[in-house]
NUPAFI-272859 format. One record per residue (C-alpha): x, y, z; residue number from 0. Coordinates in pm, 1 decimal. Layout:
<nodes>
+----------+----------+----------+-----+
|       px |       py |       pz |   k |
+----------+----------+----------+-----+
|        X |        Y |        Z | NUM |
...
+----------+----------+----------+-----+
</nodes>
This chain:
<nodes>
+----------+----------+----------+-----+
|       px |       py |       pz |   k |
+----------+----------+----------+-----+
|   2256.1 |  15804.9 |  -7018.4 |   0 |
|   2388.7 |  16160.5 |  -7004.3 |   1 |
|   2629.2 |  16290.1 |  -6741.7 |   2 |
|   2781.8 |  16604.8 |  -6594.6 |   3 |
|   3132.8 |  16561.6 |  -6451.5 |   4 |
|   3128.0 |  16806.7 |  -6160.2 |   5 |
|   3500.3 |  16795.4 |  -6084.0 |   6 |
|   3787.0 |  16720.6 |  -6319.0 |   7 |
|   4142.4 |  16852.1 |  -6282.0 |   8 |
|   4201.4 |  16926.9 |  -6648.7 |   9 |
|   4470.4 |  17182.0 |  -6563.6 |  10 |
|   4690.0 |  16897.0 |  -6436.7 |  11 |
|   4975.7 |  16801.4 |  -6669.9 |  12 |
|   4865.1 |  16437.3 |  -6651.9 |  13 |
|   4594.5 |  16528.6 |  -6898.9 |  14 |
|   4872.8 |  16652.4 |  -7128.0 |  15 |
|   5077.7 |  16331.9 |  -7108.7 |  16 |
|   5318.9 |  16442.6 |  -6832.9 |  17 |
|   5339.6 |  16260.9 |  -6500.7 |  18 |
|   5555.2 |  16412.0 |  -6223.3 |  19 |
|   5743.7 |  16612.9 |  -6481.2 |  20 |
|   5809.3 |  16317.4 |  -6712.7 |  21 |
|   5637.5 |  16279.9 |  -7048.8 |  22 |
|   5488.1 |  15933.1 |  -7082.4 |  23 |
|   5274.8 |  15990.1 |  -7390.3 |  24 |
|   5179.9 |  16259.7 |  -7637.4 |  25 |
|   4936.2 |  16534.3 |  -7546.8 |  26 |
|   4592.1 |  16379.5 |  -7597.4 |  27 |
|   4380.4 |  16646.4 |  -7427.7 |  28 |
|   4136.9 |  16684.9 |  -7717.0 |  29 |
|   4096.9 |  16307.5 |  -7744.8 |  30 |
|   4009.3 |  16290.5 |  -7374.8 |  31 |
|   3729.8 |  16539.7 |  -7427.7 |  32 |
|   3607.9 |  16352.6 |  -7734.4 |  33 |
|   3601.6 |  16019.2 |  -7546.2 |  34 |
|   3410.3 |  16178.9 |  -7261.2 |  35 |
|   3148.4 |  16315.7 |  -7499.3 |  36 |
|   3111.3 |  15978.3 |  -7671.3 |  37 |
|   3059.4 |  15819.5 |  -7328.6 |  38 |
|   2768.2 |  16052.9 |  -7262.2 |  39 |
|   2931.0 |  16338.4 |  -7071.8 |  40 |
|   2745.5 |  16656.9 |  -7164.8 |  41 |
|   2936.8 |  16901.0 |  -6945.3 |  42 |
|   3259.6 |  16910.2 |  -6744.2 |  43 |
|   3345.1 |  17142.7 |  -6457.6 |  44 |
|   3719.2 |  17205.1 |  -6422.9 |  45 |
|   3835.1 |  17242.0 |  -6064.0 |  46 |
|   4019.1 |  17558.4 |  -5964.0 |  47 |
|   4258.4 |  17484.7 |  -5677.7 |  48 |
|   4436.5 |  17819.1 |  -5637.2 |  49 |
|   4461.2 |  18153.1 |  -5816.3 |  50 |
|   4690.0 |  18031.0 |  -6095.0 |  51 |
|   4490.7 |  17712.2 |  -6157.2 |  52 |
|   4160.7 |  17900.9 |  -6139.1 |  53 |
|   4283.7 |  18136.5 |  -6409.9 |  54 |
|   4394.4 |  17842.5 |  -6624.9 |  55 |
|   4063.9 |  17664.0 |  -6577.0 |  56 |
|   3859.0 |  17971.0 |  -6664.5 |  57 |
|   4073.9 |  18034.5 |  -6972.3 |  58 |
|   4006.3 |  17679.8 |  -7095.3 |  59 |
|   3631.9 |  17729.1 |  -7066.4 |  60 |
|   3641.9 |  18057.2 |  -7255.9 |  61 |
|   3780.0 |  17896.6 |  -7571.9 |  62 |
|   3523.1 |  17894.6 |  -7849.9 |  63 |
|   3564.4 |  17522.9 |  -7919.0 |  64 |
|   3471.3 |  17440.0 |  -7558.3 |  65 |
|   3160.7 |  17658.3 |  -7539.5 |  66 |
|   2871.1 |  17484.1 |  -7367.4 |  67 |
|   3089.7 |  17189.9 |  -7263.5 |  68 |
|   3359.9 |  17314.9 |  -7025.0 |  69 |
|   3291.5 |  17518.4 |  -6712.1 |  70 |
|   3505.0 |  17589.2 |  -6405.9 |  71 |
|   3523.1 |  17668.8 |  -6037.6 |  72 |
|   3731.0 |  17943.3 |  -5877.3 |  73 |
|   3883.2 |  17909.0 |  -5533.2 |  74 |
|   4171.6 |  17796.3 |  -5315.4 |  75 |
|   4222.0 |  17438.8 |  -5192.3 |  76 |
|   4281.9 |  17414.3 |  -4815.2 |  77 |
|   4636.5 |  17285.3 |  -4860.4 |  78 |
|   4717.6 |  17595.1 |  -5067.2 |  79 |
|   4562.7 |  17858.1 |  -4840.7 |  80 |
|   4910.2 |  17973.1 |  -4740.2 |  81 |
|   4913.7 |  18147.4 |  -5078.0 |  82 |
|   4679.8 |  18412.5 |  -4937.8 |  83 |
|   4950.5 |  18526.1 |  -4694.9 |  84 |
|   5234.9 |  18487.1 |  -4943.6 |  85 |
|   5065.9 |  18687.9 |  -5217.8 |  86 |
|   5272.8 |  18994.2 |  -5302.6 |  87 |
|   4991.4 |  19239.0 |  -5231.9 |  88 |
|   4846.7 |  19056.1 |  -4931.7 |  89 |
|   4550.5 |  18825.5 |  -4855.3 |  90 |
|   4277.4 |  19070.6 |  -4954.0 |  91 |
|   4440.6 |  19124.9 |  -5292.0 |  92 |
|   4449.6 |  18747.0 |  -5343.2 |  93 |
|   4076.7 |  18728.8 |  -5272.7 |  94 |
|   4018.9 |  19024.4 |  -5504.8 |  95 |
|   4213.4 |  18842.8 |  -5777.0 |  96 |
|   3989.8 |  18536.6 |  -5739.3 |  97 |
|   3688.3 |  18765.5 |  -5762.8 |  98 |
|   3829.1 |  18917.1 |  -6082.2 |  99 |
|   3850.2 |  18572.2 |  -6244.7 | 100 |
|   3483.6 |  18515.9 |  -6164.3 | 101 |
|   3380.9 |  18850.9 |  -6309.9 | 102 |
|   3586.2 |  18799.7 |  -6625.2 | 103 |
|   3455.7 |  18455.4 |  -6719.9 | 104 |
|   3085.6 |  18377.6 |  -6771.2 | 105 |
|   3164.7 |  18006.8 |  -6736.6 | 106 |
|   3258.2 |  18006.0 |  -6367.6 | 107 |
|   2981.9 |  17810.6 |  -6194.1 | 108 |
|   3103.0 |  17758.8 |  -5834.6 | 109 |
|   3337.9 |  17875.3 |  -5558.7 | 110 |
|   3605.1 |  17620.2 |  -5475.5 | 111 |
|   3770.5 |  17393.5 |  -5433.1 | 112 |
|   3771.0 |  17508.1 |  -5073.4 | 113 |
|   3736.8 |  17354.6 |  -4730.0 | 114 |
|   3958.6 |  17187.8 |  -4470.6 | 115 |
|   4220.1 |  16912.1 |  -4502.9 | 116 |
|   4389.2 |  16775.7 |  -4190.3 | 117 |
|   4555.9 |  16485.7 |  -4371.1 | 118 |
|   4816.6 |  16721.4 |  -4519.3 | 119 |
|   4890.1 |  16978.9 |  -4252.3 | 120 |
|   5253.4 |  16989.3 |  -4366.3 | 121 |
|   5124.1 |  17202.0 |  -4654.8 | 122 |
|   4906.9 |  17438.8 |  -4451.2 | 123 |
|   4819.2 |  17465.0 |  -4080.3 | 124 |
|   4463.3 |  17441.9 |  -3947.9 | 125 |
|   4427.6 |  17806.9 |  -3848.7 | 126 |
|   4529.3 |  17934.5 |  -4191.8 | 127 |
|   4292.3 |  17687.9 |  -4357.1 | 128 |
|   4001.7 |  17802.5 |  -4140.3 | 129 |
|   4072.3 |  18170.4 |  -4193.4 | 130 |
|   4067.7 |  18150.9 |  -4571.5 | 131 |
|   3790.0 |  17894.2 |  -4590.4 | 132 |
|   3579.0 |  18157.3 |  -4413.8 | 133 |
|   3690.4 |  18417.9 |  -4667.7 | 134 |
|   3560.5 |  18200.5 |  -4949.2 | 135 |
|   3218.0 |  18173.1 |  -4786.4 | 136 |
|   3210.3 |  18551.4 |  -4812.0 | 137 |
|   3295.7 |  18524.7 |  -5182.2 | 138 |
|   3013.4 |  18275.3 |  -5233.6 | 139 |
|   2769.1 |  18506.5 |  -5057.4 | 140 |
|   2873.9 |  18800.2 |  -5271.3 | 141 |
|   2856.9 |  18614.4 |  -5603.1 | 142 |
|   2561.4 |  18388.2 |  -5515.4 | 143 |
|   2751.1 |  18093.6 |  -5661.5 | 144 |
|   2728.9 |  17743.3 |  -5511.2 | 145 |
|   3030.8 |  17592.3 |  -5333.9 | 146 |
|   3257.5 |  17303.4 |  -5433.1 | 147 |
|   3373.0 |  17177.4 |  -5093.2 | 148 |
|   3662.4 |  16965.5 |  -4963.0 | 149 |
|   3676.6 |  16772.9 |  -4633.1 | 150 |
|   3950.1 |  16534.9 |  -4520.2 | 151 |
|   3980.2 |  16398.9 |  -4165.2 | 152 |
|   3868.3 |  16720.2 |  -3992.7 | 153 |
|   3656.3 |  16582.0 |  -3710.0 | 154 |
|   3368.4 |  16825.3 |  -3658.9 | 155 |
|   3557.7 |  17134.5 |  -3776.8 | 156 |
|   3445.0 |  17122.8 |  -4139.1 | 157 |
|   3084.7 |  17046.8 |  -4049.1 | 158 |
|   3072.5 |  17320.5 |  -3787.5 | 159 |
|   3209.9 |  17583.6 |  -4025.2 | 160 |
|   2970.8 |  17486.2 |  -4303.4 | 161 |
|   2676.7 |  17486.4 |  -4062.7 | 162 |
|   2777.6 |  17827.6 |  -3926.4 | 163 |
|   2800.9 |  17974.6 |  -4277.9 | 164 |
|   2511.0 |  17781.2 |  -4430.8 | 165 |
|   2308.7 |  18095.9 |  -4498.8 | 166 |
|   2603.5 |  18246.4 |  -4687.1 | 167 |
|   2575.3 |  18018.3 |  -4991.3 | 168 |
|   2293.8 |  17887.4 |  -5206.0 | 169 |
|   2397.1 |  17527.5 |  -5271.1 | 170 |
|   2703.8 |  17312.8 |  -5219.4 | 171 |
|   2857.7 |  16974.0 |  -5287.0 | 172 |
|   3115.2 |  16797.3 |  -5070.2 | 173 |
|   3329.6 |  16643.5 |  -5339.6 | 174 |
|   3532.1 |  16319.4 |  -5339.4 | 175 |
|   3346.5 |  16209.6 |  -5028.2 | 176 |
|   3519.8 |  15948.8 |  -4810.3 | 177 |
|   3348.8 |  16015.0 |  -4477.0 | 178 |
|   3130.0 |  15797.2 |  -4258.5 | 179 |
|   2758.8 |  15726.3 |  -4285.7 | 180 |
|   2691.4 |  15966.7 |  -3998.1 | 181 |
|   2895.0 |  16243.2 |  -4161.3 | 182 |
|   2713.4 |  16194.8 |  -4489.7 | 183 |
|   2372.8 |  16212.2 |  -4320.3 | 184 |
|   2463.0 |  16532.4 |  -4133.5 | 185 |
|   2572.9 |  16698.1 |  -4457.6 | 186 |
|   2248.5 |  16597.1 |  -4626.1 | 187 |
|   2058.3 |  16757.9 |  -4337.9 | 188 |
|   2231.6 |  17084.8 |  -4428.3 | 189 |
|   2092.7 |  17054.7 |  -4780.1 | 190 |
|   2427.6 |  16966.8 |  -4938.3 | 191 |
|   2501.4 |  16726.2 |  -5220.0 | 192 |
|   2759.3 |  16446.8 |  -5204.9 | 193 |
|   3018.4 |  16411.3 |  -5482.9 | 194 |
|   3181.1 |  16075.3 |  -5549.1 | 195 |
|   3484.2 |  15968.7 |  -5751.1 | 196 |
|   3729.1 |  15679.5 |  -5732.1 | 197 |
|   3840.9 |  15784.2 |  -5383.1 | 198 |
|   3483.9 |  15727.4 |  -5266.1 | 199 |
|   3485.5 |  15362.9 |  -5377.6 | 200 |
|   3805.3 |  15218.8 |  -5232.4 | 201 |
|   3678.2 |  15029.7 |  -4925.4 | 202 |
|   3375.7 |  14823.4 |  -4829.4 | 203 |
|   3277.3 |  15097.0 |  -4583.3 | 204 |
|   3300.0 |  15357.8 |  -4861.0 | 205 |
|   3069.9 |  15151.2 |  -5079.5 | 206 |
|   2807.2 |  15118.0 |  -4806.8 | 207 |
|   2802.2 |  15495.4 |  -4764.2 | 208 |
|   2773.0 |  15556.8 |  -5138.1 | 209 |
|   2484.4 |  15310.6 |  -5166.0 | 210 |
|   2299.0 |  15504.8 |  -4895.9 | 211 |
|   2322.4 |  15844.9 |  -5067.5 | 212 |
|   1979.8 |  15943.2 |  -5207.1 | 213 |
|   1980.7 |  15944.8 |  -5585.5 | 214 |
|   1870.7 |  16307.2 |  -5598.6 | 215 |
|   2164.1 |  16416.6 |  -5378.9 | 216 |
|   2452.9 |  16235.1 |  -5545.3 | 217 |
|   2692.0 |  16385.2 |  -5802.0 | 218 |
|   2975.0 |  16222.3 |  -5995.7 | 219 |
|   3323.1 |  16344.9 |  -6074.6 | 220 |
|   3650.8 |  16230.4 |  -6223.4 | 221 |
|   3911.6 |  16420.7 |  -6021.6 | 222 |
|   4264.0 |  16313.5 |  -6113.6 | 223 |
|   4391.1 |  15997.3 |  -6277.3 | 224 |
|   4529.8 |  15859.9 |  -5947.3 | 225 |
|   4187.2 |  15883.0 |  -5784.3 | 226 |
|   4055.9 |  15568.3 |  -5948.9 | 227 |
|   3982.5 |  15255.7 |  -5743.6 | 228 |
|   4280.2 |  15025.1 |  -5691.2 | 229 |
|   4151.1 |  14773.1 |  -5944.4 | 230 |
|   4170.2 |  15043.5 |  -6212.5 | 231 |
|   4518.6 |  15164.9 |  -6124.7 | 232 |
|   4666.0 |  15042.6 |  -6451.8 | 233 |
|   4404.2 |  15213.7 |  -6663.7 | 234 |
|   4378.2 |  15574.0 |  -6774.2 | 235 |
|   4067.8 |  15706.3 |  -6605.1 | 236 |
|   3848.3 |  15871.9 |  -6864.7 | 237 |
|   3554.0 |  16086.7 |  -6767.6 | 238 |
|   3283.1 |  15828.6 |  -6826.2 | 239 |
|   3184.3 |  15736.4 |  -6470.8 | 240 |
+----------+----------+----------+-----+
</nodes>
């Protein structure tokens, strides 16, 4: 079988052998890519989580040795949306900088990771998240790129915003899905895809939801090493889901 990994955080230092600032093994980045290809992964999409990480991700994809294999997203994760306000030239300049990354790299294939996250409000408040989630819908409309979406414990807020802006983007996937059966079905009704990784497989309820996703609407992703199911916690998660 052949696979596309729609979301892998290759800019994270864990993929370079460093965990929380401590080196645990030598840099084996190239070996990770080789193992993924041997396992049947034909393409990987690196997740951009803010301006700096989006630039890093795009730069990785532009290397000649990664041509046709690595692609990336460009956007700002909900927990990092405070960066819009903190940016030295202001929020609009931050958005313009994201747009510049997209224009510079031919390998950017989606807007994101963007959305809402109410599990970690200590990083960014709800109003700021909503304001700059909306700004990224505008970026998707302008570029006609699909959206790589994030939703954690947001009640109806995420769904309502996506529904309101549904005509602003062509396609979208809600990645690392951990929601209920009802939430999954409502997202499918909007024409969205559902992305699953280890976080999507941790409970019996999660598994029932995943089993109910239509085969033509499901996508697979690696995410980060810590996002494997509990039973795999002592293994290095390679991109061979």
